[in-house]
C-alpha distance (Angstrom), angle and dihedral (degrees) to the residues before:
residue distance angle dihedral
X1 . . .
X2 3.83 . .
X3 3.81 118.5 .
X4 3.79 89.7 -25.5
X5 3.81 93.8 -45.5
X6 3.80 130.9 98.7
X7 3.81 120.2 -126.2
X8 3.82 90.1 -101.9
X9 3.79 91.5 50.1
X10 3.80 91.1 48.4
X11 3.81 88.8 56.8
X12 3.80 89.8 51.5
X13 3.80 90.6 51.3
X14 3.79 92.1 48.7
X15 3.80 89.3 50.6
X16 3.81 90.6 53.8
X17 3.80 91.5 50.3
X18 3.80 91.5 50.8
X19 3.81 89.5 52.1
X20 3.81 94.9 47.6
X21 3.82 97.6 105.2
X22 3.79 95.1 45.4
X23 3.81 90.6 45.2
X24 3.79 91.8 55.6
X25 3.79 90.7 53.5
X26 3.81 90.0 52.5
X27 3.80 93.9 48.6
X28 3.80 92.1 -110.1
X29 3.80 125.1 131.5
X30 3.79 133.2 -179.8
X31 3.77 138.1 -149.8
X32 3.77 129.8 -159.0
X33 3.78 126.4 -137.6
X34 3.80 91.5 -101.0
X35 3.81 94.2 49.9
X36 3.78 123.3 104.2
X37 3.81 93.9 -121.5
X38 3.80 95.0 53.2
X39 3.85 106.9 111.8
X40 3.78 102.1 -97.7
X41 3.81 94.9 -151.5
X42 3.81 89.5 65.8
X43 3.80 89.9 59.7
X44 3.81 89.4 71.8
X45 3.81 92.7 67.4
X46 3.78 134.9 64.6
X47 3.77 120.5 -123.8
X48 3.77 96.2 36.8
X49 3.82 116.6 144.9
X50 3.81 117.5 -90.2
X51 3.80 89.8 -139.2
X52 3.79 133.5 28.7
X53 3.78 123.6 -159.5
X54 3.78 116.3 -149.5
X55 3.76 147.9 173.7
X56 3.77 120.7 -153.1
X57 3.79 129.5 5.1
X58 3.80 108.0 -15.9
X59 3.81 88.1 167.9
X60 3.81 90.4 81.4
X61 3.79 89.1 74.6
X62 3.80 89.2 67.0
X63 3.81 96.7 33.0
X64 3.81 99.6 52.0
X65 3.78 137.2 28.7
X66 3.79 117.8 -103.1
X67 3.79 136.8 -146.9
X68 3.80 122.8 -164.5
X69 3.81 111.0 -140.6
X70 3.79 113.0 -173.1
X71 3.78 144.6 154.2
X72 3.78 149.4 140.6
X73 3.79 123.5 -28.1
X74 3.83 89.2 -132.4
X75 3.81 105.0 47.1
X76 3.77 127.3 177.6
X77 3.80 118.3 -114.7
X78 3.80 88.3 -96.1
X79 3.80 90.8 50.9
X80 3.79 91.3 51.3
X81 3.78 92.3 50.7
X82 3.80 94.2 45.7
X83 3.82 90.6 48.6
X84 3.80 94.3 50.7
X85 3.80 96.1 43.0
X86 3.81 93.2 44.0
X87 3.79 89.6 50.1
X88 3.79 89.8 49.7
X89 3.80 90.8 52.8
X90 3.80 91.9 49.7
X91 3.80 90.8 49.1
X92 3.80 91.5 49.2
X93 3.81 89.8 52.3
X94 3.83 92.2 57.4
X95 3.80 90.6 -116.9
X96 3.80 120.2 136.9
X97 3.78 114.4 -111.0
X98 3.81 112.2 -140.7
X99 3.79 130.0 -166.3
X100 3.79 143.7 122.9
X101 3.83 100.1 -89.6
X102 3.80 89.2 -115.3
X103 3.78 122.7 157.2
X104 3.78 118.6 -95.9
X105 3.80 119.5 21.7
X106 3.82 94.6 11.1
X107 3.79 92.4 52.1
X108 3.80 94.2 47.3
X109 3.81 91.8 47.8
X110 3.80 91.6 51.6
X111 3.79 91.7 48.3
X112 3.80 90.7 51.6
X113 3.80 93.7 49.4
X114 3.81 93.0 46.9
X115 3.80 92.0 47.7
X116 3.82 87.5 55.7
X117 3.80 92.0 51.6
X118 3.79 93.4 -105.0
X119 3.78 128.9 144.1
X120 3.78 123.5 -116.1
X121 3.79 138.3 -159.0
X122 3.80 120.6 -154.0
X123 3.80 117.3 -164.0
X124 3.80 109.5 -151.1
X125 3.85 127.2 -151.3
X126 3.81 92.7 -148.9
X127 3.78 142.2 34.6
X128 3.80 116.1 -53.3
X129 3.80 92.1 -118.7
X130 3.80 86.0 82.1
X131 3.79 136.4 41.4
X132 3.80 122.4 -135.9
X133 2.96 116.0 -129.7
X134 3.81 97.2 29.5
X135 3.80 89.5 -151.4
X136 3.83 87.9 70.9
X137 3.80 96.5 55.4
X138 3.81 92.6 111.5
X139 3.80 91.4 45.6
X140 3.81 89.7 53.2
X141 3.80 89.6 51.4
X142 3.80 90.7 50.3
X143 3.80 90.1 51.9
X144 3.80 89.1 56.4
X145 3.81 94.5 42.0
X146 3.82 90.0 54.6
X147 3.79 97.7 51.7
X148 3.79 101.6 -89.6
X149 3.77 131.7 116.3
X150 3.79 146.7 -132.0
X151 3.81 117.3 -137.9
X152 3.78 135.1 -172.3
X153 3.78 137.8 168.6
X154 3.80 89.3 -144.8
X155 3.83 125.8 86.8
X156 3.82 120.3 -122.7
X157 3.78 112.7 -77.3
X158 3.81 93.4 39.8
X159 3.79 110.2 130.1
X160 3.78 121.2 -145.6
X161 3.81 116.9 -93.4
X162 3.80 130.0 -174.0
X163 3.80 92.2 -108.9
X164 3.80 92.6 51.2
X165 3.81 91.1 65.6
X166 3.80 89.2 59.3
X167 3.80 91.9 43.2
X168 3.79 92.0 54.4
X169 3.81 90.7 50.3
X170 3.81 90.5 69.2
X171 3.80 89.0 55.8
X172 3.81 93.3 49.7
X173 3.79 90.8 57.6
X174 3.80 93.7 34.7
X175 3.80 96.2 61.7
X176 3.83 93.7 41.9
X177 3.78 133.1 83.6
X178 3.81 91.6 -147.9
X179 3.79 137.7 12.8
X180 3.80 118.6 -144.2
X181 3.81 121.6 -165.8
X182 3.79 112.0 -155.1
X183 3.81 101.9 -179.2
X184 3.79 127.7 -15.6
X185 3.76 143.9 153.6
X186 3.79 117.8 -127.2
X187 3.82 94.3 -111.6
X188 3.79 100.6 51.8
X189 3.78 143.6 107.5
X190 3.79 89.2 -107.2
X191 3.78 89.6 65.2
X192 3.81 90.3 53.9
X193 3.79 87.5 62.7
X194 3.81 90.0 48.0
X195 3.81 89.5 53.1
X196 3.79 91.9 50.2
X197 3.81 89.8 48.7
X198 3.80 90.4 55.5
X199 3.81 92.6 47.1
X200 3.79 89.6 50.4
X201 3.82 91.4 47.6
X202 3.79 92.2 -119.6
X203 3.76 122.7 155.9
X204 3.79 110.2 -96.4
X205 3.80 129.8 -162.3
X206 3.79 137.7 170.0
X207 3.76 137.1 -173.9
X208 3.80 118.0 -101.0
X209 3.78 107.7 -85.8
X210 3.82 94.8 -133.5
X211 3.81 88.9 65.6
X212 3.81 90.7 62.3
X213 3.80 145.4 51.6
X214 3.83 105.7 -145.3
X215 3.76 92.8 48.9
X216 3.80 112.8 129.2
X217 3.81 88.8 112.7
X218 3.80 92.0 50.2
X219 3.78 90.9 48.2
X220 3.79 92.1 49.9
X221 3.80 92.0 52.3
X222 3.79 90.9 48.3
X223 3.81 96.6 44.5
X224 3.80 92.4 48.9
X225 3.80 93.4 45.3
X226 3.79 92.8 -122.9
X227 3.80 98.2 128.5
X228 3.75 141.0 40.4
X229 3.80 108.7 -109.6
X230 3.79 119.8 -127.5
X231 3.79 111.0 -158.1
X232 3.80 96.5 177.5
X233 3.78 144.5 4.7
X234 3.80 87.0 -95.7
X235 3.82 87.4 64.7
X236 3.80 87.1 56.3
X237 3.80 88.2 57.4
X238 3.81 89.1 56.1
X239 3.81 91.7 47.3
X240 3.80 91.2 51.6
X241 3.80 91.3 48.4
X242 3.81 89.7 52.4
X243 3.81 91.8 50.9
X244 3.79 91.3 49.0
X245 3.82 91.1 49.4
X246 3.80 94.3 47.6
X247 3.78 114.7 107.9
X248 3.79 119.6 -126.2
X249 3.77 111.4 -83.6
X250 3.80 96.3 23.8
X251 3.79 113.8 125.3
X252 3.77 102.8 158.9
X253 3.77 114.2 146.5
X254 3.78 113.4 -114.0
X255 3.78 117.6 -110.1
X256 3.77 102.4 -84.1
X257 3.78 120.7 -121.9
X258 3.77 118.6 -153.0
X259 3.80 121.5 -152.6
């Protein structure tokens, strides 16, 4: 360990410094773990990246509370509606909406938050010189235009790999006060984020499985008592109010309600 960094992390920091000039030209910045703009909630957990690359206003992650709202890439009609309307409520509450910019639930949630004037954070599984998926290029630009940010632990030029989707899931939950699952199958990337949320002792919620079609993940979380159950959009209002009322540093799981 050198000055709080491992040898591997020191190499990553040196790489970022070498890229500084080219990053500036591409509109990309970076912050190190000891910098003021580094998301402070990540500092509570081991294994967090020593450097984060970003576009836009990364400061919102320390200035406002955040909720991760995620789900399947192929949602049902109900899942689409719940994603959009939940995102809109989060945006209206002046809470950052966090997810991975994926198609489906993530996309609808981001659109809802942006329509409400909210700010969004997209965690990318690749370098910020590319957008994954490409279909969401314009959505990524809108996130930046409206005061949000894109973040990644990977330097420009890094192509997406299967493992990097899982790696980014720990950051989605790490920067957020709560993780909300809209619609998800049990074997899915969404459930990786749920697992990270539990390991990080974050509050976790999911929509009632009977509202949805692709819901084996929701049902698992409900049946095992691992998530607060949202039976309506009105329950989302209560969840948001609880997040807003929570004092800094509090991460206690809400009392779980079983169906």
